[in-house]
N, C-alpha and C positions, 0 to 999 in steps of 0.2 A: 594103486600106489602101495597099499599096505602089504599086499601079497608079494610084490616085487621087493619091497624092503625086507620082508621076512626071509625070502629066499636068498637074499644077499647078505643076511646077517646084520641088517641095519634096523634102525627104529624109525617109525613114521607116526605122525599124529595129525589130528584135524581139530580146528576150532571153528565152531559154527555159530552164527547169529540168526535168530528167527526174527523176521521183520514183517510181522502181520498181526493184526488185532482180531482177526476173524476166529471165532470158535472152531475147533476141529470138526464138529458135526456140520457146520455150515460149509466148510471146505470139502467135506465128503460129498455134500449135495452139489456143490458148484466148484469143481477142481480149478477152474480158471482163476479163482480168487488168489491162489498162491502167487500169481504173477503181478498182483497189484501191491506194490511196495508202499509202505507208510513213509511219509516225509515229515514225521514229527521230530522234535528235538530228542525225545527219548529213544526213538529208533536210531537216529544218527549216533547218539551216545553209545548205544548197544553195539553197533557196528564198529565204532572207534575202539571200544573196549575189547572186542574180539580180536581186532587187528593188533592191539597192544599186547594182549595175552599171547598171541601167536609169535610175535617178535621176541617177547621175553623168554618164551619157551625155546626158541631157536638159539638165543644167546646162551641160555642155561645148558642146553644139550651140547653146544659147541665146546663148552668148557669141561665136559666130562672126559 
């Protein structure tokens, strides 16, 4: 996505939310843990905030 945007003279971005409580060293030992999503209110809030940031960025970029 970023490469294609750059080649066409466009801008691209990404907003990511990490939804795990596992320490990185534990994930390094057991990679399958990255597929176990947390269902806590804090995790949901983080995902919701990431979506809102992405939407706000899209609106801001559209007005440039």
